[in-house]
Z-matrix of the N, CA and C atoms (Angstrom, degrees):
N
C 1 1.473
C 2 1.546 1 107.07
N 3 1.403 2 110.56 1 144.60
C 4 1.451 3 111.43 2 176.75
C 5 1.578 4 113.81 3 -67.16
N 6 1.200 5 114.76 4 162.40
C 7 1.470 6 122.55 5 177.50
C 8 1.565 7 107.28 6 -66.18
N 9 1.307 8 116.91 7 123.38
C 10 1.477 9 121.80 8 -179.58
C 11 1.537 10 113.59 9 -54.86
N 12 1.319 11 112.53 10 -32.94
C 13 1.529 12 119.72 11 178.52
C 14 1.569 13 111.81 12 -52.33
N 15 1.314 14 114.90 13 -34.76
C 16 1.432 15 121.88 14 179.77
C 17 1.490 16 114.64 15 -59.43
N 18 1.330 17 116.31 16 -24.03
C 19 1.460 18 123.81 17 -176.12
C 20 1.507 19 110.04 18 -77.50
N 21 1.358 20 117.13 19 -21.32
C 22 1.495 21 123.42 20 -176.92
C 23 1.516 22 109.78 21 48.44
N 24 1.297 23 112.69 22 64.69
C 25 1.511 24 119.23 23 -179.45
C 26 1.501 25 108.03 24 -77.25
N 27 1.310 26 119.82 25 133.27
C 28 1.408 27 125.24 26 -176.56
C 29 1.483 28 112.17 27 -147.03
N 30 1.348 29 114.58 28 171.61
C 31 1.455 30 122.81 29 170.36
C 32 1.542 31 106.72 30 -130.99
N 33 1.318 32 114.45 31 110.51
C 34 1.431 33 118.99 32 -176.42
C 35 1.510 34 116.17 33 62.15
N 36 1.373 35 115.88 34 30.41
C 37 1.415 36 119.58 35 -178.66
C 38 1.482 37 115.98 36 85.76
N 39 1.347 38 118.91 37 -6.64
C 40 1.408 39 124.13 38 178.73
C 41 1.563 40 112.17 39 -108.04
N 42 1.287 41 118.56 40 152.91
C 43 1.434 42 120.48 41 179.16
C 44 1.585 43 111.97 42 -54.65
N 45 1.302 44 119.12 43 142.72
C 46 1.408 45 118.90 44 174.50
C 47 1.517 46 112.06 45 -69.71
N 48 1.310 47 116.40 46 126.19
C 49 1.444 48 122.25 47 -173.76
C 50 1.535 49 114.02 48 -100.85
N 51 1.363 50 118.99 49 -4.27
C 52 1.428 51 125.31 50 -178.41
C 53 1.475 52 107.77 51 -64.48
N 54 1.311 53 122.86 52 132.64
C 55 1.427 54 126.66 53 -179.18
C 56 1.589 55 106.51 54 -68.92
N 57 1.355 56 112.74 55 155.46
C 58 1.428 57 120.60 56 176.23
C 59 1.549 58 106.28 57 -64.12
N 60 1.402 59 113.26 58 150.53
C 61 1.475 60 114.92 59 176.45
C 62 1.479 61 114.70 60 -64.45
N 63 1.335 62 119.04 61 138.58
C 64 1.396 63 121.61 62 178.04
C 65 1.544 64 111.68 63 -69.78
N 66 1.309 65 116.96 64 163.11
C 67 1.463 66 119.79 65 175.13
C 68 1.534 67 109.80 66 -61.89
N 69 1.379 68 117.48 67 -38.75
C 70 1.452 69 122.15 68 -179.72
C 71 1.536 70 108.06 69 -60.51
N 72 1.354 71 119.15 70 -48.84
C 73 1.470 72 120.54 71 179.84
C 74 1.517 73 112.02 72 -61.71
N 75 1.293 74 118.74 73 -44.34
C 76 1.455 75 121.35 74 178.62
C 77 1.534 76 110.18 75 -58.31
N 78 1.333 77 116.59 76 -50.46
C 79 1.503 78 117.67 77 -179.89
C 80 1.462 79 111.69 78 -62.10
N 81 1.374 80 120.29 79 -39.18
C 82 1.445 81 122.96 80 178.41
C 83 1.517 82 112.00 81 -61.35
N 84 1.379 83 114.93 82 -45.64
C 85 1.448 84 120.23 83 175.37
C 86 1.522 85 110.85 84 -57.33
N 87 1.322 86 117.10 85 -51.15
C 88 1.432 87 122.94 86 -177.16
C 89 1.584 88 110.61 87 -57.61
N 90 1.337 89 113.95 88 -47.14
C 91 1.431 90 117.75 89 -179.67
C 92 1.553 91 111.37 90 -63.90
N 93 1.261 92 117.14 91 -43.98
C 94 1.510 93 121.36 92 -176.70
C 95 1.514 94 110.85 93 -62.44
N 96 1.346 95 118.93 94 -41.18
C 97 1.410 96 119.76 95 -178.22
C 98 1.570 97 115.56 96 -98.56
N 99 1.327 98 116.03 97 -4.95
C 100 1.459 99 118.62 98 177.70
C 101 1.462 100 110.72 99 72.72
N 102 1.340 101 120.41 100 34.62
C 103 1.424 102 123.75 101 -176.66
C 104 1.599 103 111.45 102 -128.11
N 105 1.239 104 117.45 103 159.73
C 106 1.422 105 126.31 104 173.55
C 107 1.499 106 109.53 105 -114.55
N 108 1.304 107 119.06 106 116.44
C 109 1.465 108 118.59 107 -178.24
C 110 1.512 109 109.77 108 -76.54
N 111 1.278 110 117.45 109 130.01
C 112 1.564 111 120.12 110 178.54
C 113 1.517 112 112.63 111 -58.51
N 114 1.260 113 118.70 112 146.09
C 115 1.418 114 126.37 113 177.33
C 116 1.535 115 113.69 114 -53.87
N 117 1.389 116 115.77 115 -43.56
C 118 1.493 117 118.04 116 -178.00
C 119 1.515 118 111.37 117 -69.32
N 120 1.309 119 119.18 118 -29.16
C 121 1.429 120 126.00 119 178.82
C 122 1.548 121 107.72 120 -74.23
N 123 1.331 122 115.63 121 -44.60
C 124 1.471 123 119.92 122 176.47
C 125 1.552 124 109.95 123 -59.73
N 126 1.308 125 116.20 124 -36.26
C 127 1.471 126 119.89 125 -179.53
C 128 1.539 127 109.61 126 -60.55
N 129 1.299 128 114.54 127 -41.04
C 130 1.466 129 119.92 128 179.48
C 131 1.550 130 108.36 129 -65.68
N 132 1.342 131 120.26 130 -46.73
C 133 1.449 132 122.13 131 -179.02
C 134 1.493 133 109.95 132 -59.39
N 135 1.397 134 114.50 133 -38.56
C 136 1.489 135 112.65 134 -177.29
C 137 1.590 136 112.80 135 -77.57
N 138 1.329 137 115.90 136 -20.59
C 139 1.510 138 120.18 137 173.20
C 140 1.525 139 106.03 138 -73.74
N 141 1.352 140 115.93 139 -59.52
C 142 1.448 141 119.57 140 -174.27
C 143 1.522 142 104.01 141 -139.65
N 144 1.366 143 113.77 142 115.34
C 145 1.484 144 120.55 143 -179.45
C 146 1.537 145 106.33 144 -89.91
N 147 1.416 146 113.48 145 83.81
C 148 1.472 147 120.05 146 -178.65
C 149 1.500 148 108.53 147 96.37
N 150 1.333 149 114.58 148 178.68
C 151 1.463 150 123.26 149 174.74
C 152 1.509 151 113.10 150 111.12
N 153 1.351 152 115.00 151 170.53
C 154 1.462 153 122.26 152 -175.03
C 155 1.590 154 109.22 153 -105.44
N 156 1.324 155 115.66 154 123.39
C 157 1.433 156 115.87 155 175.97
C 158 1.524 157 117.06 156 -83.22
N 159 1.300 158 118.26 157 135.81
C 160 1.476 159 120.44 158 175.40
C 161 1.556 160 110.68 159 -64.52
N 162 1.208 161 116.58 160 -39.94
C 163 1.508 162 122.73 161 170.58
C 164 1.501 163 103.80 162 -81.34
N 165 1.344 164 116.89 163 90.97
C 166 1.468 165 118.27 164 -166.71
C 167 1.550 166 114.02 165 -119.48
N 168 1.289 167 121.10 166 -8.81
C 169 1.406 168 126.00 167 -168.83
C 170 1.560 169 112.91 168 -101.34
N 171 1.252 170 117.81 169 143.40
C 172 1.452 171 125.66 170 -176.63
C 173 1.534 172 111.77 171 -143.40
N 174 1.343 173 119.65 172 132.39
C 175 1.367 174 127.67 173 -179.34
C 176 1.570 175 110.06 174 -91.28
N 177 1.310 176 121.26 175 116.60
C 178 1.476 177 121.21 176 179.71
C 179 1.578 178 113.31 177 -53.84
N 180 1.327 179 118.84 178 146.21
C 181 1.432 180 124.77 179 -174.39
C 182 1.553 181 107.39 180 -64.43
N 183 1.330 182 111.88 181 128.10
C 184 1.417 183 123.37 182 175.97
C 185 1.547 184 115.96 183 54.55
N 186 1.328 185 113.27 184 27.59
C 187 1.487 186 118.80 185 -179.88
C 188 1.517 187 112.67 186 -127.72
N 189 1.399 188 114.41 187 65.89
C 190 1.426 189 114.88 188 179.74
C 191 1.557 190 114.27 189 -66.13
N 192 1.356 191 115.53 190 -11.55
C 193 1.473 192 118.49 191 176.22
C 194 1.491 193 114.32 192 -75.53
N 195 1.384 194 117.30 193 -16.32
C 196 1.422 195 121.17 194 176.37
C 197 1.480 196 111.35 195 -92.24
N 198 1.355 197 116.50 196 147.00
C 199 1.444 198 121.55 197 170.75
C 200 1.578 199 112.51 198 -68.23
N 201 1.235 200 116.26 199 159.21
C 202 1.471 201 120.39 200 179.21
C 203 1.533 202 107.54 201 -64.75
N 204 1.278 203 115.39 202 148.63
C 205 1.500 204 121.12 203 177.18
C 206 1.563 205 104.29 204 -98.93
N 207 1.356 206 115.72 205 144.60
C 208 1.419 207 118.35 206 -178.87
C 209 1.560 208 111.43 207 -119.77
N 210 1.274 209 117.61 208 133.26
C 211 1.442 210 124.10 209 178.22
C 212 1.562 211 107.99 210 -79.92
N 213 1.326 212 116.77 211 113.69
C 214 1.395 213 119.32 212 174.73
C 215 1.447 214 114.86 213 -78.03
N 216 1.412 215 114.44 214 -41.57
C 217 1.509 216 121.39 215 178.99
C 218 1.486 217 109.83 216 -156.51
N 219 1.348 218 114.67 217 138.70
C 220 1.488 219 122.80 218 166.97
C 221 1.500 220 101.95 219 -80.08
N 222 1.392 221 117.10 220 143.03
C 223 1.437 222 122.55 221 171.43
C 224 1.482 223 111.64 222 -75.99
N 225 1.384 224 115.90 223 156.13
C 226 1.426 225 121.25 224 178.69
C 227 1.520 226 111.72 225 -110.95
N 228 1.287 227 113.40 226 161.82
C 229 1.482 228 120.60 227 -178.63
C 230 1.500 229 109.01 228 -129.96
N 231 1.345 230 115.69 229 113.45
C 232 1.487 231 119.42 230 174.05
C 233 1.538 232 104.76 231 -159.75
N 234 1.302 233 120.00 232 -158.41
C 235 1.479 234 123.45 233 -174.58
C 236 1.481 235 111.74 234 -70.18
N 237 1.289 236 117.48 235 -20.37
C 238 1.485 237 121.79 236 -175.05
C 239 1.553 238 108.20 237 -71.61
N 240 1.264 239 118.04 238 114.69
C 241 1.517 240 122.95 239 179.60
C 242 1.484 241 112.03 240 -106.27
N 243 1.280 242 118.46 241 1.37
C 244 1.527 243 119.40 242 -176.42
C 245 1.471 244 117.91 243 -118.76
N 246 1.292 245 122.69 244 -11.63
C 247 1.467 246 124.91 245 -178.57
C 248 1.555 247 109.79 246 -79.82
N 249 1.302 248 113.83 247 148.12
C 250 1.425 249 118.99 248 169.92
C 251 1.528 250 108.35 249 -65.36
N 252 1.300 251 116.08 250 145.59
C 253 1.487 252 124.62 251 -171.51
C 254 1.467 253 115.26 252 74.94
N 255 1.410 254 116.71 253 2.43
C 256 1.413 255 119.02 254 168.84
C 257 1.520 256 109.51 255 -80.01
N 258 1.296 257 117.32 256 135.66
C 259 1.503 258 119.34 257 179.89
C 260 1.533 259 111.60 258 -60.42
N 261 1.294 260 115.10 259 -31.85
C 262 1.478 261 120.73 260 177.63
C 263 1.515 262 109.51 261 -62.02
N 264 1.334 263 116.86 262 -54.32
C 265 1.412 264 122.22 263 -174.43
C 266 1.562 265 110.60 264 -66.71
N 267 1.280 266 115.40 265 -46.77
C 268 1.491 267 119.78 266 -176.57
C 269 1.472 268 110.97 267 -64.89
N 270 1.402 269 120.48 268 -38.21
C 271 1.448 270 121.61 269 175.29
C 272 1.481 271 113.27 270 -64.32
N 273 1.348 272 113.73 271 -42.83
C 274 1.486 273 118.30 272 179.54
C 275 1.561 274 111.03 273 -63.37
N 276 1.307 275 117.52 274 -41.71
C 277 1.446 276 123.49 275 -174.67
C 278 1.546 277 110.60 276 -73.84
N 279 1.256 278 119.18 277 -33.73
C 280 1.506 279 122.56 278 -174.46
C 281 1.529 280 112.50 279 -96.30
N 282 1.327 281 117.19 280 -12.38
C 283 1.470 282 119.39 281 -167.54
C 284 1.553 283 109.71 282 -65.91
N 285 1.321 284 120.70 283 -33.66
C 286 1.456 285 121.14 284 -175.24
C 287 1.560 286 107.98 285 -76.83
N 288 1.267 287 119.38 286 -16.08
C 289 1.456 288 123.26 287 177.75
C 290 1.558 289 109.90 288 -97.37
N 291 1.289 290 119.13 289 -44.74
C 292 1.472 291 122.52 290 -176.59
C 293 1.533 292 115.15 291 -80.34
N 294 1.326 293 115.55 292 -35.40
C 295 1.458 294 120.77 293 -175.83
C 296 1.543 295 109.94 294 108.89
N 297 1.311 296 112.82 295 166.34
C 298 1.535 297 115.92 296 -173.17
C 299 1.503 298 114.62 297 -77.19
N 300 1.322 299 122.85 298 -13.19
C 301 1.463 300 120.56 299 178.61
C 302 1.534 301 111.37 300 -107.69
N 303 1.310 302 113.91 301 20.04
C 304 1.483 303 119.90 302 176.31
C 305 1.530 304 107.84 303 -114.74
N 306 1.368 305 114.46 304 131.53
C 307 1.441 306 122.63 305 -177.06
C 308 1.546 307 111.29 306 -116.81
N 309 1.266 308 121.47 307 107.58
C 310 1.468 309 121.53 308 175.25
C 311 1.549 310 108.60 309 -68.90
N 312 1.274 311 118.00 310 126.24
C 313 1.474 312 120.47 311 -173.81
C 314 1.570 313 109.62 312 -121.40
N 315 1.309 314 119.01 313 -10.61
C 316 1.462 315 122.26 314 179.40
C 317 1.478 316 107.37 315 -165.82
N 318 1.322 317 118.41 316 171.45
C 319 1.473 318 125.81 317 -179.23
C 320 1.521 319 108.93 318 -139.84
N 321 1.353 320 114.25 319 150.77
C 322 1.432 321 121.55 320 172.03
C 323 1.580 322 108.18 321 -85.17
N 324 1.232 323 117.61 322 176.72
C 325 1.480 324 122.83 323 -179.42
C 326 1.500 325 113.17 324 -60.80
N 327 1.275 326 121.40 325 -25.45
C 328 1.452 327 123.98 326 179.99
C 329 1.540 328 112.46 327 -91.74
N 330 1.361 329 116.65 328 2.38
C 331 1.473 330 121.82 329 178.70
C 332 1.521 331 116.33 330 88.59
N 333 1.312 332 118.77 331 4.01
C 334 1.448 333 122.28 332 178.89
C 335 1.554 334 104.86 333 -76.74
N 336 1.348 335 116.70 334 134.80
C 337 1.458 336 120.45 335 -172.09
C 338 1.616 337 109.23 336 -88.10
N 339 1.343 338 112.09 337 144.71
C 340 1.470 339 118.70 338 165.16
C 341 1.587 340 102.07 339 -91.41
N 342 1.329 341 112.26 340 138.62
C 343 1.517 342 118.74 341 -168.96
C 344 1.485 343 111.62 342 -128.53
N 345 1.349 344 113.62 343 140.40
C 346 1.464 345 118.23 344 173.31
C 347 1.554 346 105.19 345 -96.47
N 348 1.317 347 116.55 346 123.94
C 349 1.499 348 119.89 347 -178.46
C 350 1.537 349 103.19 348 -90.33
N 351 1.324 350 113.35 349 104.30
C 352 1.501 351 118.57 350 -176.45
C 353 1.517 352 110.81 351 -88.55
N 354 1.298 353 119.13 352 3.29
C 355 1.483 354 123.12 353 176.40
C 356 1.561 355 109.70 354 -75.54
N 357 1.312 356 117.76 355 -12.55
C 358 1.458 357 121.88 356 -179.60
C 359 1.470 358 106.50 357 -123.85
N 360 1.406 359 114.19 358 158.00
C 361 1.427 360 120.32 359 179.47
C 362 1.520 361 109.88 360 -131.55
N 363 1.354 362 117.14 361 120.31
C 364 1.447 363 128.95 362 1.45
C 365 1.538 364 111.47 363 -70.85
N 366 1.237 365 118.19 364 160.30
C 367 1.458 366 125.11 365 -178.53
C 368 1.501 367 107.87 366 -62.99
N 369 1.350 368 114.80 367 133.07
C 370 1.456 369 120.22 368 176.06
C 371 1.534 370 108.29 369 -93.21
N 372 1.322 371 115.77 370 162.43
C 373 1.467 372 122.34 371 176.78
C 374 1.447 373 113.18 372 -107.45
N 375 1.365 374 116.92 373 130.39
C 376 1.441 375 120.30 374 179.60
C 377 1.542 376 107.01 375 -132.14
N 378 1.331 377 114.33 376 169.35
C 379 1.434 378 122.25 377 172.72
C 380 1.502 379 108.64 378 -122.20
N 381 1.352 380 117.89 379 138.23
C 382 1.438 381 121.23 380 178.14
C 383 1.546 382 105.18 381 -105.00
N 384 1.395 383 113.63 382 121.93
C 385 1.438 384 119.44 383 -176.47
C 386 1.550 385 107.46 384 -94.49
N 387 1.435 386 114.22 385 99.23
C 388 1.431 387 114.40 386 -172.58
C 389 1.577 388 113.05 387 -70.62
N 390 1.278 389 117.03 388 -21.25
C 391 1.545 390 118.42 389 -179.56
C 392 1.524 391 110.64 390 -93.98
N 393 1.354 392 116.87 391 9.30
C 394 1.467 393 119.58 392 173.13
C 395 1.553 394 103.75 393 -129.59
N 396 1.294 395 114.62 394 60.35
C 397 1.509 396 122.39 395 175.64
C 398 1.589 397 114.56 396 52.82
N 399 1.320 398 112.05 397 31.68
C 400 1.445 399 116.60 398 177.84
C 401 1.529 400 114.60 399 64.76
N 402 1.273 401 118.83 400 28.95
C 403 1.465 402 124.12 401 -179.97
C 404 1.437 403 109.65 402 -68.03
N 405 1.289 404 118.19 403 149.53
C 406 1.488 405 124.94 404 178.11
C 407 1.503 406 111.09 405 -103.49
N 408 1.376 407 115.82 406 134.33
C 409 1.450 408 125.82 407 178.15
C 410 1.591 409 108.79 408 -116.07
N 411 1.300 410 114.28 409 124.08
C 412 1.500 411 118.93 410 179.34
C 413 1.611 412 107.14 411 -69.27
N 414 1.310 413 114.61 412 128.75
C 415 1.426 414 119.51 413 179.76
C 416 1.508 415 114.22 414 -105.92
N 417 1.354 416 115.50 415 -46.14
C 418 1.456 417 123.06 416 -176.59
C 419 1.530 418 109.54 417 -154.65
N 420 1.372 419 118.15 418 148.10
C 421 1.457 420 119.85 419 179.29
C 422 1.488 421 112.78 420 -73.55
N 423 1.377 422 119.33 421 -18.13
C 424 1.461 423 122.24 422 179.50
C 425 1.531 424 109.18 423 -145.08
N 426 1.260 425 117.64 424 163.87
C 427 1.458 426 123.91 425 171.98
C 428 1.488 427 110.71 426 -60.79
N 429 1.325 428 113.65 427 -43.88
C 430 1.489 429 119.55 428 179.51
C 431 1.478 430 110.82 429 -57.02
N 432 1.341 431 118.14 430 -48.28
C 433 1.457 432 122.14 431 177.09
C 434 1.535 433 113.46 432 -61.99
N 435 1.261 434 115.27 433 -34.12
C 436 1.466 435 117.79 434 175.77
C 437 1.552 436 110.08 435 -66.82
N 438 1.248 437 119.72 436 -49.87
C 439 1.481 438 123.77 437 178.04
C 440 1.502 439 110.43 438 -57.59
N 441 1.374 440 114.92 439 -47.32
C 442 1.460 441 117.67 440 -177.99
C 443 1.531 442 112.22 441 -66.55
N 444 1.308 443 117.65 442 -22.55
C 445 1.464 444 120.61 443 -176.38
C 446 1.589 445 112.46 444 -93.39
N 447 1.276 446 116.40 445 -4.49
C 448 1.471 447 116.43 446 175.86
C 449 1.558 448 112.21 447 -66.99
N 450 1.357 449 112.55 448 139.24
C 451 1.463 450 117.78 449 -176.49
C 452 1.514 451 108.11 450 -149.40
N 453 1.367 452 116.66 451 170.42
C 454 1.424 453 119.78 452 176.96
C 455 1.525 454 105.39 453 -83.63
N 456 1.294 455 117.60 454 133.16
C 457 1.476 456 123.39 455 177.28
C 458 1.519 457 105.45 456 -78.45
N 459 1.383 458 119.07 457 116.44
C 460 1.495 459 120.54 458 -178.22
C 461 1.518 460 110.57 459 -64.43
N 462 1.289 461 119.81 460 -20.51
C 463 1.507 462 122.04 461 179.48
C 464 1.489 463 113.04 462 -77.06
N 465 1.361 464 117.61 463 -13.37
C 466 1.411 465 125.03 464 -179.81
C 467 1.536 466 114.78 465 -105.08
N 468 1.288 467 117.60 466 6.02
C 469 1.451 468 121.31 467 -177.77
C 470 1.519 469 111.29 468 -85.43
C-alpha cells in the first residue's frame, strides 16, 4: 500500500490534529456494531484520524463510463459519537440502508458514502449512490487497492 503521507490528508489545508483512536475506542466501536475493523483501515485511522485527502479521486472498477468518485472526507473515530464525519454517527445513520456488514468510512461531496464491504475477506470498497436509489458501485477489490488508486482529478485542478 502506498505511503499515506502521499495523500496529503488535511482539514482546511492544515494537518489533521485529531489523535489516533485509542485501542479502547476501537474495541468499543467494534463491539457496539459487531464488526472487526480491517488492519489496513486501522492503519489509515492511526495515520490520520479523519480529514480530506488531496489525492482524492478514484475510478470505479471496470466502469470507464462513470466519472471518477472523489473523497471529500475520511470519517474519524474517537469518543465523539454525534458529530457528522464521526464513524460512530455515520455508521449508525447508514446501517439501516447499507446493512450490518457494510462500514461507511468516507463520503463524497454530495454525502454518498464510500463503504468497506466486511462480508468478504479482504474487505472490498464500494460506493453507495444515494441519489440513485442507494445503489452500490464496486470501486476496488481491497482497501489497499482503493488507497493505491487515489489520484488527483485533473478536471478539479
